[in-house]
Every structure is written in structure tokens, then in C-alpha cells.
N, CA, C and O atoms as CSV, one atom per row, in Angstrom:
chain,resi,resn,atom,element,x,y,z
A,1,MET,N,N,0.775,-0.938,-0.072
A,1,MET,CA,C,-0.130,0.081,0.000
A,1,MET,C,C,0.909,1.075,-0.088
A,1,MET,O,O,2.067,0.914,0.298
A,2,ARG,N,N,0.393,2.187,-0.657
A,2,ARG,CA,C,1.444,3.586,-0.717
A,2,ARG,C,C,0.385,4.401,-0.300
A,2,ARG,O,O,-0.758,4.245,-0.728
A,3,TYR,N,N,0.789,5.501,0.736
A,3,TYR,CA,C,0.384,6.484,1.305
A,3,TYR,C,C,1.372,7.632,1.048
A,3,TYR,O,O,2.581,7.531,0.836
A,4,ALA,N,N,0.543,8.859,1.114
A,4,ALA,CA,C,0.821,10.247,0.784
A,4,ALA,C,C,0.139,11.184,1.491
A,4,ALA,O,O,-1.071,11.024,1.656
A,5,PHE,N,N,0.627,12.020,1.886
A,5,PHE,CA,C,0.253,13.289,2.614
A,5,PHE,C,C,0.876,14.555,2.563
A,5,PHE,O,O,2.064,14.675,2.262
A,6,HIS,N,N,0.083,15.580,2.862
A,6,HIS,CA,C,-0.005,16.706,2.802
A,6,HIS,C,C,-0.524,17.924,4.202
A,6,HIS,O,O,-1.628,18.091,4.720
A,7,LEU,N,N,0.747,18.566,4.450
A,7,LEU,CA,C,0.750,19.213,5.507
A,7,LEU,C,C,1.234,20.483,5.439
A,7,LEU,O,O,2.156,20.523,4.625
A,8,THR,N,N,0.949,21.826,6.079
A,8,THR,CA,C,1.119,23.088,6.083
A,8,THR,C,C,1.744,23.270,7.148
A,8,THR,O,O,1.366,22.659,8.147
A,9,ILE,N,N,2.834,24.131,7.218
A,9,ILE,CA,C,3.693,24.570,8.091
A,9,ILE,C,C,3.527,26.100,8.274
A,9,ILE,O,O,3.488,26.740,7.223
A,10,ASN,N,N,3.418,26.831,9.502
A,10,ASN,CA,C,3.623,28.045,9.818
A,10,ASN,C,C,4.908,28.941,9.163
A,10,ASN,O,O,6.075,28.864,9.547
A,11,LYS,N,N,4.360,29.868,8.002
A,11,LYS,CA,C,5.240,30.643,7.562
A,11,LYS,C,C,6.475,31.205,8.637
A,11,LYS,O,O,6.275,31.504,9.814
A,12,GLY,N,N,7.744,31.267,7.952
A,12,GLY,CA,C,8.845,31.560,8.784
A,12,GLY,C,C,9.437,30.401,9.744
A,12,GLY,O,O,10.387,30.533,10.516
A,13,MET,N,N,8.685,29.264,9.530
A,13,MET,CA,C,9.299,28.032,10.442
A,13,MET,C,C,9.800,26.933,9.453
A,13,MET,O,O,9.835,25.763,9.833
A,14,GLU,N,N,10.238,27.330,8.031
A,14,GLU,CA,C,10.631,26.338,7.416
A,14,GLU,C,C,11.940,25.844,7.826
A,14,GLU,O,O,12.223,24.658,7.654
A,15,ASP,N,N,12.890,26.793,8.437
A,15,ASP,CA,C,14.286,26.593,8.630
A,15,ASP,C,C,14.446,25.421,10.049
A,15,ASP,O,O,15.356,24.600,10.157
A,16,GLN,N,N,13.257,25.631,11.083
A,16,GLN,CA,C,13.028,25.091,12.114
A,16,GLN,C,C,12.468,23.568,11.665
A,16,GLN,O,O,12.941,22.627,12.302
A,17,TYR,N,N,11.736,23.343,10.876
A,17,TYR,CA,C,10.944,22.346,10.337
A,17,TYR,C,C,11.956,21.270,9.783
A,17,TYR,O,O,11.837,20.098,10.140
A,18,ASP,N,N,12.888,21.636,8.968
A,18,ASP,CA,C,14.283,21.141,8.282
A,18,ASP,C,C,15.058,20.645,9.513
A,18,ASP,O,O,15.547,19.516,9.546
A,19,ARG,N,N,15.149,21.476,10.469
A,19,ARG,CA,C,16.105,21.324,11.562
A,19,ARG,C,C,15.522,20.130,12.355
A,19,ARG,O,O,16.202,19.105,12.344
A,20,ARG,N,N,14.575,20.121,12.913
A,20,ARG,CA,C,13.596,18.874,13.411
A,20,ARG,C,C,14.005,17.858,12.874
A,20,ARG,O,O,14.657,16.997,13.465
A,21,HIS,N,N,13.655,17.812,11.588
A,21,HIS,CA,C,13.658,16.696,10.945
A,21,HIS,C,C,14.972,15.949,10.737
A,21,HIS,O,O,15.033,14.723,10.639
A,22,ALA,N,N,16.000,16.759,10.678
A,22,ALA,CA,C,17.174,16.479,10.778
A,22,ALA,C,C,17.804,15.422,11.728
A,22,ALA,O,O,18.810,14.733,11.561
A,23,ASP,N,N,16.949,15.482,12.755
A,23,ASP,CA,C,17.445,14.903,14.017
A,23,ASP,C,C,15.950,14.091,14.818
A,23,ASP,O,O,15.605,14.327,15.976
A,24,VAL,N,N,15.326,13.249,13.994
A,24,VAL,CA,C,14.242,12.729,14.485
A,24,VAL,C,C,14.585,11.785,15.573
A,24,VAL,O,O,15.673,11.216,15.488
A,25,TRP,N,N,13.883,11.559,16.493
A,25,TRP,CA,C,14.349,10.736,17.837
A,25,TRP,C,C,14.053,9.447,17.293
A,25,TRP,O,O,13.245,9.303,16.377
A,26,ASN,N,N,14.817,8.297,17.942
A,26,ASN,CA,C,15.238,7.203,17.839
A,26,ASN,C,C,14.085,6.378,17.911
A,26,ASN,O,O,13.848,5.468,17.117
A,27,ASP,N,N,13.183,6.792,19.124
A,27,ASP,CA,C,12.080,6.245,19.310
A,27,ASP,C,C,10.618,6.229,18.332
A,27,ASP,O,O,9.822,5.295,18.232
A,28,MET,N,N,10.562,7.481,17.707
A,28,MET,CA,C,9.863,7.944,16.546
A,28,MET,C,C,10.376,6.945,15.619
A,28,MET,O,O,9.765,5.887,15.469
A,29,LYS,N,N,11.394,7.186,15.017
A,29,LYS,CA,C,11.908,6.242,14.111
A,29,LYS,C,C,11.507,4.645,14.123
A,29,LYS,O,O,11.117,4.012,13.142
A,30,ASP,N,N,11.641,4.279,15.089
A,30,ASP,CA,C,11.431,2.602,15.455
A,30,ASP,C,C,10.199,2.619,15.700
A,30,ASP,O,O,9.763,1.534,15.314
A,31,MET,N,N,9.279,3.310,16.176
A,31,MET,CA,C,7.890,3.134,16.279
A,31,MET,C,C,7.015,3.268,15.037
A,31,MET,O,O,5.877,2.814,14.915
A,32,LEU,N,N,7.901,4.144,13.884
A,32,LEU,CA,C,7.571,3.731,12.425
A,32,LEU,C,C,7.828,2.561,11.642
A,32,LEU,O,O,6.976,2.029,10.929
A,33,LYS,N,N,9.091,2.135,11.787
A,33,LYS,CA,C,9.548,0.683,11.652
A,33,LYS,C,C,8.547,-0.379,11.919
A,33,LYS,O,O,8.102,-1.129,11.050
A,34,THR,N,N,8.118,-0.404,13.557
A,34,THR,CA,C,7.522,-1.311,14.219
A,34,THR,C,C,5.933,-1.300,13.739
A,34,THR,O,O,5.274,-2.318,13.948
A,35,SER,N,N,5.275,-0.089,13.060
A,35,SER,CA,C,4.169,0.143,12.575
A,35,SER,C,C,3.961,-0.404,11.034
A,35,SER,O,O,2.858,-0.357,10.489
A,36,GLY,N,N,4.932,-0.834,10.503
A,36,GLY,CA,C,5.097,-1.252,9.152
A,36,GLY,C,C,5.576,-0.486,8.033
A,36,GLY,O,O,5.759,-0.992,6.926
A,37,VAL,N,N,5.842,1.072,8.376
A,37,VAL,CA,C,6.208,1.896,7.762
A,37,VAL,C,C,7.715,1.715,7.092
A,37,VAL,O,O,8.771,1.530,7.697
A,38,ARG,N,N,7.466,1.839,5.435
A,38,ARG,CA,C,8.705,1.666,5.012
A,38,ARG,C,C,8.882,2.255,3.764
A,38,ARG,O,O,7.884,2.379,3.053
A,39,ASN,N,N,9.941,2.635,3.371
A,39,ASN,CA,C,10.257,3.847,1.973
A,39,ASN,C,C,10.010,5.095,2.375
A,39,ASN,O,O,9.931,5.810,1.376
A,40,TYR,N,N,9.817,5.824,3.563
A,40,TYR,CA,C,9.463,6.813,3.757
A,40,TYR,C,C,10.136,8.112,3.675
A,40,TYR,O,O,11.244,8.190,4.204
A,41,SER,N,N,9.607,9.226,3.052
A,41,SER,CA,C,10.238,10.286,2.215
A,41,SER,C,C,9.287,11.426,2.818
A,41,SER,O,O,8.060,11.337,2.854
A,42,ILE,N,N,10.164,12.690,3.362
A,42,ILE,CA,C,9.145,14.114,3.370
A,42,ILE,C,C,9.896,14.985,2.263
A,42,ILE,O,O,11.053,14.801,1.883
A,43,PHE,N,N,9.122,15.850,1.874
A,43,PHE,CA,C,9.153,16.724,0.665
A,43,PHE,C,C,9.245,18.208,1.507
A,43,PHE,O,O,8.757,18.193,2.637
A,44,ARG,N,N,9.675,19.129,1.159
A,44,ARG,CA,C,9.215,20.497,1.223
A,44,ARG,C,C,9.258,21.506,0.359
A,44,ARG,O,O,10.299,21.745,-0.253
A,45,ASP,N,N,8.146,22.233,0.188
A,45,ASP,CA,C,8.179,23.451,-0.733
A,45,ASP,C,C,7.383,24.550,-0.355
A,45,ASP,O,O,6.201,24.870,-0.482
A,46,GLY,N,N,8.662,25.151,0.281
A,46,GLY,CA,C,7.966,26.680,0.947
A,46,GLY,C,C,7.171,25.998,2.234
A,46,GLY,O,O,7.501,24.913,2.711
A,47,ILE,N,N,6.331,26.617,2.605
A,47,ILE,CA,C,5.327,25.711,3.724
A,47,ILE,C,C,4.748,24.388,3.669
A,47,ILE,O,O,4.356,23.736,4.637
A,48,HIS,N,N,4.721,23.954,2.114
A,48,HIS,CA,C,3.989,22.879,1.897
A,48,HIS,C,C,4.777,21.674,1.982
A,48,HIS,O,O,5.785,21.457,1.309
A,49,ILE,N,N,4.248,20.860,2.883
A,49,ILE,CA,C,4.925,19.529,3.160
A,49,ILE,C,C,4.015,18.309,2.449
A,49,ILE,O,O,2.790,18.195,2.427
A,50,PHE,N,N,5.129,17.366,1.832
A,50,PHE,CA,C,4.581,16.223,0.827
A,50,PHE,C,C,5.182,15.089,1.773
A,50,PHE,O,O,6.355,15.213,2.123
A,51,GLY,N,N,4.624,14.262,2.099
A,51,GLY,CA,C,4.907,13.092,2.665
A,51,GLY,C,C,4.609,11.527,1.839
A,51,GLY,O,O,3.528,11.264,1.312
A,52,TYR,N,N,5.603,10.744,1.854
A,52,TYR,CA,C,5.476,9.284,0.783
A,52,TYR,C,C,5.816,7.892,2.239
A,52,TYR,O,O,6.620,7.818,3.168
A,53,TRP,N,N,5.201,7.406,1.953
A,53,TRP,CA,C,5.599,5.853,2.620
A,53,TRP,C,C,4.829,4.811,2.054
A,53,TRP,O,O,3.745,4.927,1.482
A,54,GLU,N,N,5.449,3.834,2.250
A,54,GLU,CA,C,4.606,2.308,2.030
A,54,GLU,C,C,4.453,1.602,3.179
A,54,GLU,O,O,5.145,1.799,4.178
A,55,CYS,N,N,3.412,0.627,3.084
A,55,CYS,CA,C,3.253,-0.256,4.405
A,55,CYS,C,C,2.216,-1.384,3.679
A,55,CYS,O,O,1.680,-1.171,2.592
A,56,ASP,N,N,2.041,-2.542,4.422
A,56,ASP,CA,C,1.287,-3.527,3.926
A,56,ASP,C,C,-0.234,-3.410,4.095
A,56,ASP,O,O,-1.056,-3.742,3.241
A,57,ASP,N,N,-0.534,-2.843,5.436
A,57,ASP,CA,C,-1.858,-2.772,5.924
A,57,ASP,C,C,-2.198,-1.078,6.400
A,57,ASP,O,O,-2.049,-0.732,7.571
A,58,LEU,N,N,-2.488,-0.480,5.737
A,58,LEU,CA,C,-2.750,0.995,6.075
A,58,LEU,C,C,-3.371,1.134,7.205
A,58,LEU,O,O,-2.808,1.682,8.153
A,59,ASN,N,N,-4.949,0.542,7.309
A,59,ASN,CA,C,-5.240,0.710,8.470
A,59,ASN,C,C,-4.802,0.361,9.984
A,59,ASN,O,O,-5.114,0.986,10.997
A,60,SER,N,N,-3.986,-0.819,9.880
A,60,SER,CA,C,-3.247,-1.169,10.973
A,60,SER,C,C,-1.991,-0.260,11.182
A,60,SER,O,O,-1.568,-0.034,12.315
A,61,THR,N,N,-1.329,0.326,9.905
A,61,THR,CA,C,-0.294,1.068,10.304
A,61,THR,C,C,-0.720,2.351,10.898
A,61,THR,O,O,-0.181,2.804,11.908
A,62,LEU,N,N,-1.720,2.958,10.255
A,62,LEU,CA,C,-2.183,4.055,11.094
A,62,LEU,C,C,-2.902,4.145,12.617
A,62,LEU,O,O,-2.906,5.153,13.324
A,63,ALA,N,N,-3.446,2.977,12.913
A,63,ALA,CA,C,-4.093,2.939,14.138
A,63,ALA,C,C,-2.718,2.740,14.872
A,63,ALA,O,O,-2.816,3.416,15.896
A,64,HIS,N,N,-1.317,2.059,14.838
A,64,HIS,CA,C,-0.238,1.791,15.481
A,64,HIS,C,C,0.264,3.154,15.817
A,64,HIS,O,O,0.548,3.562,16.943
A,65,ILE,N,N,0.353,3.979,14.387
A,65,ILE,CA,C,0.827,5.241,14.746
A,65,ILE,C,C,0.169,6.107,15.585
A,65,ILE,O,O,0.832,6.728,16.416
A,66,ARG,N,N,-1.339,6.298,15.491
A,66,ARG,CA,C,-2.138,7.198,16.156
A,66,ARG,C,C,-2.203,7.059,17.659
A,66,ARG,O,O,-2.457,8.079,18.301
A,67,SER,N,N,-1.965,5.692,18.427
A,67,SER,CA,C,-1.985,5.098,19.401
A,67,SER,C,C,-0.630,5.184,19.849
A,67,SER,O,O,-0.553,4.707,20.982
A,68,SER,N,N,0.489,5.604,19.415
A,68,SER,CA,C,1.950,5.527,19.852
A,68,SER,C,C,2.034,6.692,20.692
A,68,SER,O,O,1.449,7.757,20.494
A,69,GLU,N,N,2.857,6.393,21.706
A,69,GLU,CA,C,3.471,7.395,22.891
A,69,GLU,C,C,4.487,8.388,22.208
A,69,GLU,O,O,4.697,9.561,22.514
A,70,ALA,N,N,5.077,7.623,21.189
A,70,ALA,CA,C,6.128,8.513,20.677
A,70,ALA,C,C,5.742,9.544,19.535
A,70,ALA,O,O,6.465,10.498,19.246
A,71,ASN,N,N,4.523,9.262,18.907
A,71,ASN,CA,C,3.806,9.886,18.170
A,71,ASN,C,C,3.037,10.953,18.819
A,71,ASN,O,O,2.919,12.086,18.352
A,72,VAL,N,N,2.489,10.517,19.983
A,72,VAL,CA,C,1.918,11.741,20.536
A,72,VAL,C,C,2.969,13.124,21.112
A,72,VAL,O,O,2.874,14.337,20.925
A,73,ARG,N,N,3.870,12.368,21.801
A,73,ARG,CA,C,5.200,13.497,21.991
A,73,ARG,C,C,5.592,14.197,20.842
A,73,ARG,O,O,5.737,15.419,20.893
A,74,TRP,N,N,5.837,13.376,19.504
A,74,TRP,CA,C,6.245,14.230,18.378
A,74,TRP,C,C,5.531,14.919,17.700
A,74,TRP,O,O,6.050,15.553,16.781
A,75,GLN,N,N,4.095,15.015,17.942
A,75,GLN,CA,C,3.167,16.035,17.260
A,75,GLN,C,C,3.059,16.887,17.901
A,75,GLN,O,O,2.866,17.913,17.249
A,76,LYS,N,N,3.095,17.099,19.478
A,76,LYS,CA,C,3.146,17.941,20.554
A,76,LYS,C,C,4.297,18.949,20.070
A,76,LYS,O,O,4.188,20.126,19.726
A,77,TYR,N,N,5.509,18.077,20.154
A,77,TYR,CA,C,6.900,18.928,19.933
A,77,TYR,C,C,6.834,20.089,18.628
A,77,TYR,O,O,7.252,21.247,18.628
A,78,MET,N,N,6.074,19.234,17.415
A,78,MET,CA,C,5.910,20.112,15.956
A,78,MET,C,C,4.545,20.881,16.180
A,78,MET,O,O,3.990,21.163,15.118
A,79,SER,N,N,3.936,21.249,17.227
A,79,SER,CA,C,2.673,22.038,17.116
A,79,SER,C,C,2.713,23.324,16.767
A,79,SER,O,O,1.886,23.926,16.083
A,80,ASP,N,N,4.006,23.864,17.404
A,80,ASP,CA,C,4.382,25.296,17.080
A,80,ASP,C,C,5.143,25.447,15.597
A,80,ASP,O,O,5.473,26.566,15.204
A,81,VAL,N,N,5.279,24.815,15.175
A,81,VAL,CA,C,5.453,24.429,13.539
A,81,VAL,C,C,4.817,24.085,12.312
A,81,VAL,O,O,5.134,24.275,11.138
A,82,ILE,N,N,3.758,23.485,12.907
A,82,ILE,CA,C,2.973,22.859,11.795
A,82,ILE,C,C,1.543,23.494,11.792
A,82,ILE,O,O,0.987,23.446,12.890
A,83,ALA,N,N,0.921,24.011,10.899
A,83,ALA,CA,C,-0.439,24.695,11.035
A,83,ALA,C,C,-1.354,23.750,10.949
A,83,ALA,O,O,-2.358,23.873,11.650
A,84,THR,N,N,-1.232,22.714,10.166
A,84,THR,CA,C,-2.335,21.715,10.177
A,84,THR,C,C,-2.342,20.839,11.273
A,84,THR,O,O,-1.460,20.094,11.701
A,85,PRO,N,N,-3.789,21.113,11.754
A,85,PRO,CA,C,-4.322,20.717,12.882
A,85,PRO,C,C,-3.866,18.832,13.288
A,85,PRO,O,O,-4.080,17.925,12.484
A,86,PRO,N,N,-3.290,18.642,14.552
A,86,PRO,CA,C,-3.055,17.290,14.571
A,86,PRO,C,C,-3.973,16.321,14.637
A,86,PRO,O,O,-3.471,15.218,14.850
A,87,ALA,N,N,-4.988,16.331,14.545
A,87,ALA,CA,C,-5.893,15.419,14.417
A,87,ALA,C,C,-6.044,15.071,12.576
A,87,ALA,O,O,-6.739,14.250,11.978
A,88,GLU,N,N,-5.204,15.951,12.156
A,88,GLU,CA,C,-5.791,15.827,10.644
A,88,GLU,C,C,-4.084,15.334,10.070
A,88,GLU,O,O,-3.914,15.007,8.895
A,89,ARG,N,N,-3.079,15.345,10.949
A,89,ARG,CA,C,-1.915,14.935,10.382
A,89,ARG,C,C,-1.766,13.578,10.111
A,89,ARG,O,O,-0.829,13.283,9.370
A,90,THR,N,N,-2.546,12.589,10.583
A,90,THR,CA,C,-2.848,11.208,10.386
A,90,THR,C,C,-3.981,10.835,9.885
A,90,THR,O,O,-4.683,9.989,10.439
A,91,SER,N,N,-4.330,11.477,8.664
A,91,SER,CA,C,-5.350,11.331,7.902
A,91,SER,C,C,-5.536,10.185,7.068
A,91,SER,O,O,-4.497,9.531,7.151
A,92,GLU,N,N,-6.359,9.613,6.294
A,92,GLU,CA,C,-6.219,8.749,5.349
A,92,GLU,C,C,-5.690,8.537,3.922
A,92,GLU,O,O,-5.724,7.677,3.041
A,93,GLY,N,N,-4.972,10.273,4.240
A,93,GLY,CA,C,-3.749,10.420,2.989
A,93,GLY,C,C,-4.332,11.029,1.844
A,93,GLY,O,O,-5.482,11.467,1.863
A,94,MET,N,N,-3.706,11.068,1.000
A,94,MET,CA,C,-4.160,11.800,-0.206
A,94,MET,C,C,-4.493,10.830,-1.399
A,94,MET,O,O,-3.655,9.949,-1.590
A,95,LYS,N,N,-5.565,10.857,-2.212
A,95,LYS,CA,C,-5.879,10.233,-3.184
A,95,LYS,C,C,-4.806,9.842,-4.527
A,95,LYS,O,O,-4.461,10.814,-5.200
A,96,GLU,N,N,-4.368,8.731,-4.865
A,96,GLU,CA,C,-3.572,8.172,-5.811
A,96,GLU,C,C,-4.354,8.492,-7.111
A,96,GLU,O,O,-5.433,7.947,-7.339
A,97,VAL,N,N,-3.735,9.474,-8.042
A,97,VAL,CA,C,-4.682,9.677,-9.330
A,97,VAL,C,C,-3.898,8.953,-10.615
A,97,VAL,O,O,-4.451,8.554,-11.639
A,98,PHE,N,N,-2.375,8.876,-10.286
A,98,PHE,CA,C,-1.602,8.432,-11.546
A,98,PHE,C,C,-0.143,8.006,-10.855
A,98,PHE,O,O,0.663,8.651,-10.183
A,99,ARG,N,N,-0.176,6.398,-11.402
A,99,ARG,CA,C,0.964,5.689,-11.185
A,99,ARG,C,C,1.833,5.096,-12.308
A,99,ARG,O,O,1.281,4.283,-13.049
A,100,LEU,N,N,3.048,5.383,-12.513
A,100,LEU,CA,C,3.966,4.735,-13.254
A,100,LEU,C,C,5.051,3.661,-12.766
A,100,LEU,O,O,6.116,3.886,-12.191
A,101,ASP,N,N,4.478,2.400,-13.160
A,101,ASP,CA,C,5.624,1.329,-12.536
A,101,ASP,C,C,6.828,1.131,-13.370
A,101,ASP,O,O,7.719,0.368,-12.996
């Protein structure tokens, strides 16, 4: 399963967003791996964030992420940077409209 998301960060917080993602906590990375996330990338275009990852079972992976203590702490840590409300940060994701294999 392929998953993509879009977030918006607060204007002026671009460098802070980049800095925080240069040093993602080990327990956050471990949680993502144990939830089934693989091939994860995040891209930033100004204040727009686009993320992509793959997993085997989207519902199970999202449930694991949403219930994780590491994710709760990370979302709180990023709250001054990310404009998108926390409840929308782990939504069902973007609709895939084209794929070239």
C-alpha cells in the first residue's frame, strides 16, 4: 500500500521544520518501523509538506501510529511549527490519481 500526505507549516518556520527532521528521535523512527512503515520520504516546498511511505496494511499502520506515545510526543513537539491540526496529520492520506510502474 502506498500512502501520501500533505501538511502546511507556519510561515517563517521552514528552517525549524528542516532542523527538527534532521534529528528525528530514535523512538519515533523505531515506532514507524514497527508500525510497518517503509520507504518513507518527506519533501518541503516552501510551507507545503508532502510525505510518502509504503506499508502492507494501511489501517493497521495508521492505528499503530495514532496510538503511539512517541507519535503523541512528536505531534506536540511539532505543534508550534505545523499549521495543520494534529487530528488531520494522520488522516487517510491523499488520493492517488496516477502511477507509472
